[in-house]
C-alpha positions in Angstrom: -23.6 13.4 -10.4 -25.7 13.0 -7.4 -25.2 9.8 -5.2 -27.5 8.3 -2.6 -24.9 6.5 -0.7 -21.9 8.5 -1.4 -20.7 12.0 -1.2 -18.0 13.4 -3.7 -16.3 16.7 -3.0 -13.6 18.3 -5.0 -11.1 21.0 -3.8 -7.5 21.8 -4.9 -7.4 18.9 -7.3 -8.3 16.3 -4.8 -11.6 14.4 -4.7 -12.8 13.1 -1.4 -15.2 10.2 -1.9 -17.2 9.3 1.5 -19.2 6.3 1.9 -22.1 7.6 3.6 -24.5 5.1 5.1 -23.4 5.7 8.8 -26.5 4.2 10.2 -25.5 0.7 8.5 -21.8 1.5 9.4 -21.3 2.1 5.7 -22.1 -1.5 4.6 -21.8 -2.0 0.9 -25.0 -3.0 -0.6 -25.2 -3.5 -4.5 -26.3 0.1 -4.9 -23.3 1.4 -3.0 -21.0 -0.6 -5.2 -22.6 0.7 -8.3 -22.3 4.2 -7.0 -18.5 3.6 -6.3 -18.2 2.4 -9.8 -19.7 5.6 -11.2 -17.6 7.9 -8.7 -14.2 6.3 -9.6 -15.0 6.6 -13.3 -16.0 10.3 -12.8 -12.7 11.0 -10.9 -10.7 9.1 -13.7 -12.3 11.1 -16.4 -12.2 14.6 -14.9 -9.1 16.4 -15.8 -9.5 18.8 -12.9 -9.0 16.0 -10.4 -5.3 14.9 -9.7 -6.1 12.3 -7.0 -8.7 10.9 -4.7 -9.4 10.1 -0.9 -11.6 7.4 0.1 -13.1 7.4 3.5 -16.3 6.6 5.5 -18.8 8.6 7.3 -19.2 8.3 11.1 -17.4 5.6 13.1 -16.8 3.2 10.2 -14.8 3.2 7.0 -16.8 0.4 5.6 -17.8 -2.2 7.9 -18.5 -5.0 5.2 -21.1 -6.1 2.9 -24.9 -5.7 3.4 -25.7 -9.1 4.9 -29.4 -8.8 4.3 -28.5 -8.9 0.6 -26.2 -11.7 0.9 -28.4 -14.1 3.0 -30.8 -14.7 0.1 -28.5 -14.9 -2.7 -28.3 -17.9 -5.2 -24.9 -19.2 -6.5 -25.4 -17.5 -9.9 -26.2 -14.1 -8.2 -23.3 -14.6 -5.7 -20.9 -15.1 -8.6 -22.3 -12.1 -10.5 -22.2 -9.9 -7.3 -18.5 -10.9 -6.7 -17.6 -10.0 -10.2 -19.3 -6.6 -10.1 -17.5 -5.8 -7.0 -14.2 -6.9 -8.3 -14.7 -5.0 -11.5 -15.4 -1.8 -9.5 -12.5 -2.2 -7.1 -10.2 -3.0 -9.8 -10.9 0.5 -11.4 -9.7 1.9 -8.2 -6.6 -0.1 -8.1 -5.7 0.7 -11.8 -6.6 4.4 -11.6 -3.6 6.5 -13.1 -4.6 8.9 -10.5 -3.4 8.2 -6.8 -6.0 7.0 -4.6 -5.6 7.0 -0.8 -7.7 5.3 1.7 -8.2 7.3 4.9 -9.3 4.5 7.1 -11.2 6.2 10.0 -12.7 3.1 11.7 -13.9 -0.4 10.9 -12.6 -1.6 7.7 -14.1 -5.3 7.6 -14.9 -7.7 4.7 -15.7 -5.4 1.8 -14.4 -2.4 3.4 -11.0 -4.0 3.9 -11.2 -5.0 0.4 -11.9 -1.5 -0.6 -9.0 -0.2 1.3 -6.6 -2.8 -0.4 -7.8 -1.7 -3.6 -6.4 1.9 -2.9 -2.8 2.7 -3.7 -2.1 3.8 -0.1 -3.7 3.3 3.2 -3.4 5.6 6.1 -5.3 4.6 9.3 -6.6 6.2 12.4 -5.4 4.6 15.7 -8.9 3.7 16.0 -9.3 1.7 12.9 -10.0 -2.1 12.8 -9.4 -4.5 10.0 -10.5 -7.9 9.1 -11.9 -10.3 6.6 -14.6 -12.2 8.8 -16.4 -13.8 5.7 -15.6 -17.3 6.9 -17.7 -16.7 10.0 -20.6 -16.5 7.6 -19.7 -19.5 5.5 -18.2 -17.4 2.9 -15.1 -16.1 1.7 -14.1 -12.6 0.4 -15.6 -11.8 -3.0 -14.1 -8.4 -4.0 -10.6 -9.4 -4.3 -9.5 -10.1 -0.7 -8.2 -13.5 -1.2 -5.8 -12.1 -3.8 -4.8 -8.8 -2.5 -4.3 -9.7 1.1 -1.5 -12.2 0.5 0.1 -9.8 -2.0 0.2 -7.1 0.8 1.0 -9.2 3.9 2.4 -12.6 2.7 0.6 -16.0 2.3 0.8 -17.2 5.9 -0.5 -14.0 7.6 -3.3 -13.8 4.9 -4.4 -17.5 5.3 -4.6 -16.7 9.1 -6.6 -13.7 8.9 -8.8 -15.2 6.1 -9.7 -18.6 8.0 -9.8 -17.2 11.5 -11.9 -14.2 10.6 -10.0 -12.3 13.2 -10.0 -8.6 13.6 -6.8 -6.6 13.9 -6.2 -3.2 15.3 -4.4 -0.5 13.4 -1.0 -1.2 14.9 -1.0 -4.7 13.9 -2.3 -3.9 10.4 0.8 -1.5 10.1 3.2 -4.2 11.6 2.2 -6.7 9.0 2.2 -4.2 6.1 -1.5 -3.8 5.5 -1.4 -0.1 6.1 1.3 2.4 5.2 1.0 4.7 8.3 -1.1 5.0 11.6 -1.9 8.4 13.0 -4.1 9.7 15.8 -7.8 9.9 14.8 -7.9 13.9 14.9 -4.9 14.0 12.5 -6.2 11.3 10.0 -7.5 13.8 7.2 -4.9 16.4 7.5 -2.1 13.7 7.2 -3.9 12.1 4.2 -4.3 15.4 2.7 -0.6 16.2 3.2 0.4 13.1 1.6 -1.7 13.7 -1.4 -0.4 17.1 -1.8 3.1 15.6 -1.8 2.3 13.1 -4.4 0.4 15.8 -6.8 3.7 18.0 -6.7 5.2 15.2 -8.8 4.9 14.6 -12.5 1.4 13.1 -13.1 2.6 11.0 -16.1 5.4 9.5 -13.9 2.9 8.8 -11.1 0.5 7.0 -13.5 3.3 5.0 -15.1 4.7 4.1 -11.8 1.3 2.8 -10.7 1.1 0.8 -13.9 4.5 -0.6 -13.9 3.9 -1.9 -10.2 0.4 -3.4 -11.0 1.5 -5.0 -14.2 4.9 -6.0 -13.0 3.7 -8.0 -10.1 2.2 -10.5 -12.6 5.4 -10.8 -14.7 8.7 -12.5 -14.4 11.5 -10.1 -13.0 13.0 -9.9 -16.5 9.8 -9.0 -18.1 9.2 -6.3 -15.3 12.5 -4.8 -16.0 11.6 -4.5 -19.8 8.3 -2.9 -18.7 10.0 -0.4 -16.5 12.6 0.4 -19.2 9.7 0.9 -21.8 8.1 3.4 -19.4 11.3 5.2 -18.6 11.7 5.8 -22.3 8.2 7.0 -22.8 8.7 9.6 -19.9 12.0 10.6 -21.6 9.9 12.0 -24.6 7.6 14.2 -22.4 7.7 17.8 -21.6 7.2 17.1 -17.9 10.5 15.1 -17.9 12.3 18.2 -19.5 10.5 20.6 -17.1 11.5 18.2 -14.1 15.0 18.0 -14.8 15.3 21.7 -15.8 13.7 22.6 -12.5 16.1 20.7 -10.6 19.2 22.1 -12.3 17.8 25.7 -11.9 17.0 25.0 -8.3 13.2 25.7 -8.6 10.0 24.1 -8.2 8.7 22.3 -11.3 5.4 23.2 -13.1 4.2 20.0 -14.5 1.5 19.9 -17.1 0.9 16.2 -17.5 2.3 16.3 -21.1 
């Protein structure tokens, strides 16, 4: 499917999804949000794809929303816009296939929200993060008020949200917003190496790990234990589990089939 504001390339079972509006620092207009939804659906539905990398063209990951669209929105349109963006980003977050954000530059506003919706965030040393919506008399609309405290804690999240401050990659790593920080010229290699390591594991196990964590965060601890045990039991019925345990005993690499 051709895109106007994105590029999607697939190689070695990995989809690389690039937001491609460098002249606008990859700002998210409504059309780009819609294309992101189409792209993640395509990635999830394509059996030849094992995982996805999300990044931005030029010097930004995504520098925020398109302010020219926000400036004239009505309350009804604003709510609909927020719900549409939340729905798209939720499809990234609940993807059974791993999604890694390769944060190459500015990840502000909607860009920070997109990165947080990915399962893993690896940042260039040049990356910058922030939720500056309060400076516009707004708040994050694509999930930022909910994901940020889950990642960095309530106190730090409130500080970032109500000051609108921008932090560098080192600080983002320190507070737990990103998983790793690497030199800019090593970013994509590091992300691809991480993805290769993930895709060497059982795809059903990966999918159920993602689901157990996502759903378990909204449960009591005891309910989460039950969910985990159920998933553990489901995996015990798979050919992949038999292959993985046999390969370990036989001291060879497993050949998982996703079955």
